[in-house]
C-alpha positions as CSV (number, residue, x, y, z in Angstrom):
1,X,145.8,13.2,-155.3
2,X,146.4,16.1,-152.9
3,X,144.4,18.6,-154.9
4,X,141.4,16.0,-155.1
5,X,140.8,15.1,-151.7
6,X,138.5,17.5,-149.9
7,X,137.2,17.2,-146.2
8,X,133.6,18.2,-146.0
9,X,132.2,19.2,-142.6
10,X,129.1,21.2,-141.4
11,X,129.7,24.1,-139.1
12,X,126.6,25.8,-137.8
13,X,124.4,24.7,-140.7
14,X,127.0,25.7,-143.3
15,X,128.8,23.2,-145.4
16,X,132.7,23.7,-145.6
17,X,135.0,22.2,-148.1
18,X,138.5,21.8,-146.6
19,X,141.3,21.2,-149.2
20,X,144.6,20.1,-148.0
21,X,145.8,23.7,-149.3
22,X,143.8,25.4,-146.5
23,X,145.7,23.1,-143.9
24,X,149.0,24.4,-145.5
25,X,147.9,27.9,-145.1
26,X,147.1,27.5,-141.6
27,X,150.0,25.6,-140.3
28,X,152.8,26.2,-142.8
29,X,155.3,23.4,-144.2
30,X,157.6,23.0,-141.1
31,X,155.7,19.6,-140.3
32,X,154.4,18.7,-143.6
33,X,154.5,14.9,-143.1
34,X,152.4,15.2,-140.0
35,X,149.9,17.8,-141.7
36,X,149.5,15.4,-144.6
37,X,149.0,12.5,-142.4
38,X,146.6,14.2,-140.2
39,X,144.6,15.6,-143.2
40,X,144.4,12.1,-145.0
41,X,143.8,10.4,-141.6
42,X,140.8,12.8,-141.2
43,X,139.4,12.4,-144.8
44,X,139.6,8.5,-144.5
45,X,138.1,8.4,-140.9
46,X,135.2,10.8,-141.2
47,X,134.1,8.8,-144.4
48,X,134.6,5.5,-142.7
49,X,132.5,6.6,-139.5
50,X,129.7,8.7,-141.6
51,X,126.4,7.1,-142.1
52,X,125.2,6.9,-145.7
53,X,127.9,9.5,-146.7
54,X,126.1,12.0,-144.3
55,X,128.6,15.1,-144.0
56,X,129.6,15.2,-140.3
57,X,129.2,18.4,-138.2
58,X,132.4,19.7,-136.7
59,X,131.0,19.7,-133.0
60,X,130.5,15.7,-133.4
61,X,134.3,15.1,-134.0
62,X,136.6,14.3,-131.3
63,X,140.3,13.1,-131.8
64,X,142.9,11.3,-129.3
65,X,146.3,10.4,-130.1
66,X,149.6,9.1,-128.6
67,X,151.4,11.4,-131.2
68,X,151.6,15.1,-130.2
69,X,153.2,16.4,-133.2
70,X,152.0,19.9,-134.4
71,X,151.5,19.1,-138.2
72,X,149.0,16.4,-137.2
73,X,147.3,18.6,-134.4
74,X,146.9,21.5,-137.0
75,X,145.5,19.4,-139.7
76,X,142.9,18.1,-137.0
77,X,142.0,21.4,-135.7
78,X,141.5,23.0,-139.1
79,X,139.1,20.2,-140.1
80,X,137.4,19.8,-136.6
81,X,138.1,22.6,-134.3
82,X,138.8,19.8,-131.9
83,X,141.8,21.6,-130.2
84,X,139.8,25.0,-129.9
85,X,136.9,23.2,-128.3
86,X,138.5,20.9,-126.1
87,X,137.9,17.6,-128.1
88,X,141.4,16.8,-128.9
89,X,143.2,14.8,-126.5
90,X,147.1,13.6,-126.4
91,X,147.4,10.1,-124.8
92,X,150.3,9.3,-122.6
93,X,150.2,5.6,-123.7
94,X,149.4,3.6,-126.8
95,X,148.6,0.0,-127.4
96,X,151.5,-2.3,-127.1
97,X,153.4,-2.8,-130.5
98,X,152.2,0.5,-131.9
99,X,155.1,2.1,-133.9
100,X,156.9,5.1,-132.5
101,X,157.3,8.5,-134.0
102,X,159.8,11.2,-133.4
103,X,158.1,11.4,-130.1
104,X,155.1,9.4,-128.9
105,X,153.4,6.7,-130.9
106,X,151.6,6.6,-134.0
107,X,148.2,5.8,-132.6
108,X,145.0,7.6,-133.3
109,X,141.4,7.5,-132.1
110,X,138.9,9.4,-134.2
111,X,135.3,9.8,-133.0
112,X,132.2,11.0,-134.8
113,X,129.2,11.2,-132.2
114,X,129.3,7.7,-130.8
115,X,131.1,5.8,-133.2
116,X,135.0,5.4,-133.0
117,X,137.8,3.8,-135.2
118,X,141.1,3.3,-133.5
119,X,144.1,3.0,-135.9
120,X,147.8,2.8,-135.8
121,X,150.3,3.7,-138.7
122,X,151.8,0.3,-140.1
123,X,155.3,-0.3,-138.9
124,X,157.6,1.0,-141.7
125,X,155.7,4.0,-143.1
126,X,157.9,6.3,-141.2
127,X,161.6,5.2,-141.6
128,X,163.9,4.6,-138.8
129,X,166.1,7.4,-140.3
130,X,163.4,9.6,-140.1
131,X,162.8,8.8,-136.5
132,X,166.5,8.9,-135.4
133,X,167.3,12.2,-137.4
134,X,164.0,13.9,-135.9
135,X,165.0,13.1,-132.4
136,X,168.6,14.3,-133.0
137,X,167.1,17.7,-134.3
138,X,164.8,17.9,-131.1
139,X,168.0,17.6,-129.1
140,X,169.8,20.1,-131.1
141,X,172.3,17.8,-132.4
142,X,172.3,18.1,-136.0
143,X,175.0,20.0,-138.3
144,X,173.9,22.3,-141.3
145,X,174.0,19.1,-143.4
146,X,172.1,17.1,-140.9
147,X,169.2,19.8,-140.7
148,X,169.1,19.7,-144.6
149,X,168.7,16.0,-144.4
150,X,165.9,16.4,-141.9
151,X,164.2,18.6,-144.1
152,X,164.3,16.4,-147.1
153,X,163.2,13.5,-144.7
154,X,160.1,15.6,-143.8
155,X,159.2,16.4,-147.4
156,X,159.7,12.6,-148.3
157,X,157.2,11.7,-145.5
158,X,154.8,13.9,-147.2
159,X,155.3,12.5,-150.3
160,X,155.0,9.0,-148.9
161,X,151.7,9.9,-147.3
162,X,150.4,11.4,-150.6
163,X,151.7,8.5,-152.6
164,X,149.5,5.9,-151.0
165,X,146.3,5.6,-153.1
166,X,144.2,4.6,-150.2
167,X,145.6,5.8,-146.9
168,X,143.8,2.8,-145.1
169,X,146.6,0.7,-146.8
170,X,148.9,2.4,-144.4
171,X,146.8,2.0,-141.3
172,X,146.0,-1.1,-138.8
173,X,142.4,-0.9,-137.2
174,X,142.8,-1.7,-133.6
175,X,139.8,-3.8,-132.2
């Protein structure tokens, strides 16, 4: 699945095909779960919002989220250049009931021109162990074995994101 999904965008009249591998080259693998989620979320949302399969222009894409993770941010940036051109915003709050991440909440607003889709990750997609261990890591509280466990949890989250045939099955659309 990972090799088959390509996000298509137009920049200055040139069609760009952005595979997930390009995002990995840009970001690295440290936040591979968030990078995977960001890529799959953007792929789905741009197809969902596009009119008649029309390839979106990068400059027409905006992104808001209550989750400030670096992997997610870098996937969105690679696809849309939203961070560079100030079209990326981290929200201080999310709608009530949206699942938490290691920090922030798993809430996303993707805009294409005047259209928007607002989604949250469904509860349980990110395990309680992932959140608890990630918070311990951020506070510097993990032993060497704890860090190994954290690394395996991040890889496992990426596997989970890629194992879902249609990422929309892991999302709740917020009306």
